[in-house]
MARDRENKE-187821 format. One record per residue (C-alpha): z, y, x; residue number from 1. Coordinates in Angstrom, 1 decimal, decimal comma, padded with zeros to 4 digits, always signed. Example, Ala and Ser with C-alpha at 12.3 -4.5 7.8 and 13.67 -1.06 7.14 Angstrom:
! MARDRENKE-187821
c3  c2  c1  num
+007,8  -004,5  +012,3  1
+007,1  -001,1  +013,7  2
END
This chain:
! MARDRENKE-187821
c3  c2  c1  num
+044,0  -017,7  -017,4  1
+041,0  -017,5  -019,8  2
+037,5  -018,8  -018,5  3
+034,5  -017,7  -019,8  4
+031,2  -020,0  -020,0  5
+027,9  -018,2  -020,1  6
+024,3  -018,7  -018,6  7
+022,8  -017,2  -015,6  8
+022,6  -014,7  -014,0  9
+026,1  -014,6  -013,3  10
+025,7  -012,0  -010,5  11
+024,3  -008,7  -012,3  12
+023,1  -005,4  -011,0  13
+022,9  -002,1  -012,4  14
+019,4  -001,9  -010,9  15
+016,4  -002,3  -013,4  16
+013,0  -002,6  -013,2  17
+012,7  +001,2  -014,0  18
+015,0  +002,4  -011,7  19
+013,4  +000,3  -008,9  20
+009,8  +001,7  -009,7  21
+011,2  +005,2  -010,0  22
+012,5  +005,1  -006,4  23
+009,0  +004,0  -005,2  24
+007,4  +006,9  -007,3  25
+009,9  +009,3  -005,8  26
+009,4  +007,8  -002,2  27
+005,5  +008,7  -002,6  28
+006,0  +012,3  -003,6  29
+006,0  +013,4  +000,1  30
+002,7  +011,7  +000,8  31
+001,3  +013,1  -002,2  32
+002,3  +016,6  -001,1  33
+000,7  +015,9  +002,2  34
-002,5  +014,9  +000,6  35
-002,6  +017,9  -001,5  36
-002,0  +020,0  +001,5  37
-004,5  +018,4  +003,8  38
-007,1  +017,8  +001,2  39
-006,9  +020,6  -001,4  40
-005,9  +020,7  -005,1  41
-008,7  +017,8  -005,8  42
-006,0  +015,2  -004,3  43
-003,8  +015,8  -007,1  44
-006,4  +015,7  -009,5  45
-007,6  +012,3  -008,2  46
-004,2  +011,0  -008,4  47
-003,5  +012,2  -012,0  48
-006,8  +010,9  -013,3  49
-005,6  +007,3  -011,5  50
-002,1  +007,7  -013,3  51
-003,4  +008,8  -016,5  52
-005,7  +006,0  -016,6  53
-003,4  +003,2  -015,5  54
-000,6  +004,3  -017,9  55
-003,1  +004,7  -020,7  56
-004,9  +001,2  -019,9  57
-001,4  -000,5  -020,2  58
-000,6  +001,3  -023,4  59
-003,9  +000,8  -025,0  60
-003,9  -002,9  -024,0  61
-000,4  -003,8  -024,9  62
-000,9  -002,1  -028,1  63
-004,0  -004,0  -029,3  64
-002,6  -007,3  -028,1  65
+000,7  -006,4  -030,0  66
+002,7  -006,9  -026,9  67
+006,0  -005,0  -026,1  68
+005,0  -001,2  -024,3  69
+006,2  -001,4  -021,0  70
+004,7  +002,1  -019,6  71
+008,5  +003,3  -019,3  72
+009,0  +000,9  -016,4  73
+006,8  +003,0  -013,8  74
+004,8  +000,1  -012,8  75
+001,6  +001,8  -014,2  76
+002,4  +004,9  -012,5  77
+002,8  +003,5  -009,1  78
-000,4  +001,3  -009,6  79
-002,3  +004,7  -010,0  80
-000,6  +006,6  -007,4  81
-001,1  +003,7  -004,8  82
-004,9  +003,5  -005,9  83
-005,5  +007,0  -005,3  84
-003,7  +006,9  -002,1  85
-006,3  +004,3  -001,0  86
-009,3  +006,5  -002,1  87
-011,2  +009,3  -000,3  88
-010,5  +012,6  -001,9  89
-014,3  +013,1  -002,9  90
-014,4  +010,1  -005,0  91
-016,2  +010,7  -008,5  92
-013,3  +010,8  -011,0  93
-014,9  +008,3  -013,3  94
-014,7  +005,8  -010,3  95
-011,1  +006,1  -009,8  96
-010,6  +005,8  -013,7  97
-012,8  +002,9  -013,8  98
-010,4  +001,4  -010,7  99
-007,4  +002,0  -012,6  100
-008,5  +000,3  -015,8  101
-009,7  -002,7  -013,5  102
-006,1  -002,7  -012,0  103
-004,1  -002,7  -014,8  104
-006,2  -004,7  -017,3  105
-008,1  -007,1  -015,1  106
-005,7  -007,9  -012,2  107
-002,1  -007,2  -014,1  108
-002,4  -007,6  -017,9  109
-004,8  -010,7  -018,2  110
-002,3  -012,5  -015,9  111
+000,5  -011,7  -018,2  112
+001,7  -008,3  -017,2  113
+004,2  -007,2  -014,5  114
+005,6  -010,1  -012,5  115
+002,8  -012,4  -013,3  116
+000,0  -010,9  -011,2  117
-000,9  -012,9  -008,1  118
-002,0  -010,0  -006,0  119
-001,6  -006,2  -005,7  120
-003,5  -004,5  -008,5  121
-003,9  -001,3  -006,6  122
-005,5  -002,8  -003,6  123
-007,5  -005,5  -005,8  124
-008,7  -002,2  -007,3  125
-009,6  -000,7  -004,1  126
-011,3  -003,7  -002,7  127
-013,6  -004,0  -006,3  128
-014,3  +000,0  -005,5  129
-015,4  -000,8  -002,1  130
-017,7  -003,7  -002,9  131
-019,4  -001,7  -005,8  132
-019,5  +002,0  -004,3  133
-019,4  +001,7  -000,6  134
-020,9  +005,1  +000,0  135
-018,7  +006,9  -002,3  136
-015,6  +005,0  -000,8  137
-016,4  +005,9  +002,6  138
-017,3  +009,7  +002,0  139
-014,3  +011,4  +004,0  140
-013,9  +014,9  +004,6  141
-012,1  +017,0  +007,7  142
-008,7  +017,9  +006,7  143
-007,1  +021,3  +006,3  144
-007,5  +023,0  +009,7  145
-004,7  +025,4  +009,4  146
-002,0  +023,0  +010,7  147
-004,4  +021,8  +013,4  148
-004,3  +025,7  +014,7  149
-000,8  +025,6  +014,5  150
-000,8  +022,7  +017,0  151
-003,2  +024,5  +019,3  152
-005,4  +021,7  +018,8  153
-009,1  +022,3  +018,3  154
-009,9  +018,9  +017,0  155
-010,4  +020,0  +013,4  156
-009,9  +023,7  +013,8  157
-013,7  +024,2  +013,8  158
-014,6  +022,0  +011,2  159
-015,1  +022,9  +007,5  160
-014,6  +020,1  +004,5  161
-018,0  +018,2  +005,2  162
-018,5  +014,7  +005,4  163
-017,6  +012,7  +008,6  164
-016,6  +009,6  +009,9  165
-012,8  +009,1  +010,4  166
-011,4  +008,1  +013,8  167
-011,3  +004,2  +012,9  168
-014,9  +004,5  +012,3  169
-015,6  +005,9  +015,9  170
-015,5  +009,4  +014,4  171
-013,7  +012,5  +015,6  172
-010,9  +011,4  +018,1  173
-007,2  +012,4  +017,4  174
-004,0  +012,5  +019,6  175
-000,7  +011,0  +018,7  176
+001,0  +014,4  +017,3  177
-002,2  +015,0  +015,0  178
-002,2  +011,3  +013,8  179
+001,7  +011,3  +013,2  180
+001,5  +014,3  +010,9  181
-001,5  +013,7  +009,2  182
-004,4  +016,2  +011,0  183
-007,1  +013,4  +010,6  184
-009,6  +012,5  +008,0  185
-009,1  +009,2  +005,8  186
-008,0  +008,4  +002,4  187
-005,7  +010,7  +000,3  188
-002,4  +008,9  +001,3  189
-002,9  +007,3  +004,4  190
-003,1  +010,2  +006,7  191
+000,5  +011,7  +007,1  192
+002,5  +009,0  +008,8  193
+005,8  +011,3  +008,9  194
+005,7  +011,4  +005,4  195
+005,0  +007,8  +004,7  196
+008,0  +007,1  +006,9  197
+010,2  +009,7  +005,0  198
+009,4  +007,8  +001,9  199
+010,0  +004,5  +003,6  200
+013,4  +005,7  +004,7  201
+014,3  +006,6  +001,2  202
+013,3  +003,1  +000,0  203
+015,2  +001,5  +002,7  204
+018,3  +003,6  +002,1  205
+018,0  +002,6  -001,6  206
+017,8  -001,1  -000,8  207
+014,6  -001,3  -002,6  208
+012,6  -002,7  +000,3  209
+013,9  -004,6  +003,6  210
+012,4  -003,6  +007,1  211
+011,3  -007,3  +007,8  212
+007,9  -007,2  +006,2  213
+006,8  -003,8  +007,6  214
+008,1  -004,5  +011,1  215
+006,7  -007,9  +011,5  216
+003,5  -006,6  +010,1  217
+002,9  -003,6  +012,6  218
+004,3  -005,5  +015,5  219
+002,0  -008,4  +015,0  220
-001,0  -006,0  +014,5  221
+000,0  -004,5  +017,7  222
+000,1  -007,6  +019,7  223
-003,0  -009,0  +018,2  224
-005,2  -005,9  +018,8  225
-003,9  -005,9  +022,5  226
-005,0  -009,4  +022,8  227
-008,5  -008,5  +021,4  228
-009,5  -005,5  +023,2  229
-007,7  -002,5  +022,4  230
-006,2  -000,8  +025,7  231
-002,4  -000,6  +025,5  232
-002,6  +002,9  +025,8  233
-004,5  +003,5  +022,6  234
-002,2  +001,0  +020,7  235
+000,3  +004,1  +019,4  236
-002,6  +006,0  +017,7  237
-004,1  +002,6  +016,6  238
-001,0  +002,0  +014,7  239
-000,9  +005,3  +013,0  240
-004,4  +005,3  +012,1  241
-005,9  +003,8  +008,8  242
-003,6  +002,7  +006,2  243
-001,4  +000,4  +008,3  244
+001,9  +002,5  +007,6  245
+001,0  +002,8  +003,7  246
+000,1  -000,8  +003,5  247
+003,2  -002,1  +005,5  248
+005,9  -000,4  +003,7  249
+004,4  +000,2  +000,2  250
+002,0  -002,5  -000,6  251
+003,0  -005,6  +001,6  252
+006,6  -005,1  +000,2  253
+005,5  -005,8  -003,4  254
+008,0  -007,6  -005,3  255
+005,5  -009,5  -007,3  256
+002,6  -010,2  -004,9  257
+004,8  -010,8  -001,5  258
+007,2  -013,8  -000,9  259
+010,8  -013,7  -001,7  260
+012,5  -015,9  +001,0  261
+013,1  -014,6  +004,4  262
+010,9  -017,3  +006,3  263
+008,1  -016,7  +004,0  264
+008,1  -013,2  +004,4  265
+007,8  -013,3  +008,2  266
+004,5  -015,8  +007,8  267
+003,4  -013,5  +005,3  268
+003,7  -010,4  +007,6  269
+002,3  -012,2  +010,4  270
-000,8  -013,1  +008,5  271
-001,2  -009,7  +007,3  272
-001,0  -008,5  +010,8  273
-003,4  -011,0  +012,2  274
-006,2  -010,5  +009,8  275
-005,6  -006,9  +010,1  276
-006,4  -006,6  +014,0  277
-009,2  -009,3  +013,7  278
-010,8  -007,1  +011,0  279
-010,4  -003,9  +013,3  280
-011,7  -005,4  +016,7  281
-013,8  -008,1  +015,5  282
-015,1  -007,3  +012,3  283
-017,8  -005,0  +010,8  284
-015,4  -002,7  +008,8  285
-013,2  -000,3  +010,6  286
-010,0  -001,0  +008,5  287
-008,7  -004,1  +007,3  288
-005,2  -003,3  +006,0  289
-006,1  -003,8  +002,3  290
-008,2  -007,1  +002,7  291
-005,3  -008,7  +004,8  292
-002,6  -007,9  +002,2  293
-005,0  -009,4  -000,6  294
-005,8  -012,4  +001,6  295
-002,1  -013,3  +002,3  296
-001,4  -012,5  -001,5  297
-003,4  -015,7  -002,1  298
-001,3  -017,8  +000,1  299
+002,1  -016,5  -001,2  300
+002,7  -019,5  -003,4  301
+002,1  -021,7  -000,6  302
+004,4  -020,0  +001,7  303
+007,0  -020,1  -001,0  304
+006,4  -023,7  -001,4  305
+006,7  -024,9  +002,2  306
+009,5  -022,2  +003,4  307
+012,1  -023,1  +000,8  308
+015,5  -022,5  +002,4  309
+018,2  -025,4  +002,7  310
+020,6  -025,4  +000,1  311
+024,1  -024,7  +001,0  312
+025,7  -028,1  +001,1  313
+022,8  -030,0  +000,8  314
+022,9  -032,9  +003,6  315
+020,3  -034,8  +005,1  316
+018,5  -037,6  +003,1  317
+019,2  -041,1  +004,6  318
+016,1  -043,2  +005,4  319
END
């Protein structure tokens, strides 16, 4: 018998950062196609600008600082896509370009690159854009009315692509089917719940994410919304509104900024749900998903520290 001595890790996988990130990009494609359908070709252009400047910023920064070029791992592509999904289609191109550079250089690279950033870069960039350009970040348009007519609904069939308030902003109300399919106003990537769930299902099938964080996040949001005044009958639509599904499945599950161990993940998701619901019902903003995830990203190191699982075989310390 031959024994081989080697350093850890002893359990190896064929998966790499590139393959995992590539799966996330694939999972985001249905939502991108829905955004293009509902908001037109400009949704694709906004996404391309966001992705282009994200990848370009990463390449240029690493080139100038003599670091290994990592643009082939698809992480910058995901950051650009998620940023584009979190802005309205009417945003000026230079703003989304600025947001991509902020996400990559300030939030990601200055902290050491992939794996070192303490918060989600795309959400941090969205928060920075929201604070700097609130009017542009709230300039939503009505979606394509074609599918609204297909559903025999008059909600958006008589509207053109003019500025209006989203349902969460006490604007045009929608029914469950419209909210589920995506016949509603909002950011490019948050409107079509069915497409988001298709992508989430792919990630779950591939084992890229686990259901734990999204399920607890959404369930906690529902409970706290009900406790703070939302009628039970309105909860299903509330859960489809805004960026809750997008945030729960694609951003709260971020490998870098979310906790690793199970107990910490549960507390992290509960915190996200509580903050989201409190902002929606008691805050001045109509939506709180991005801020809730960023807020809990700050607590990730503490959750990891105090939720350390018991080591197998470890006994109690005798006093």
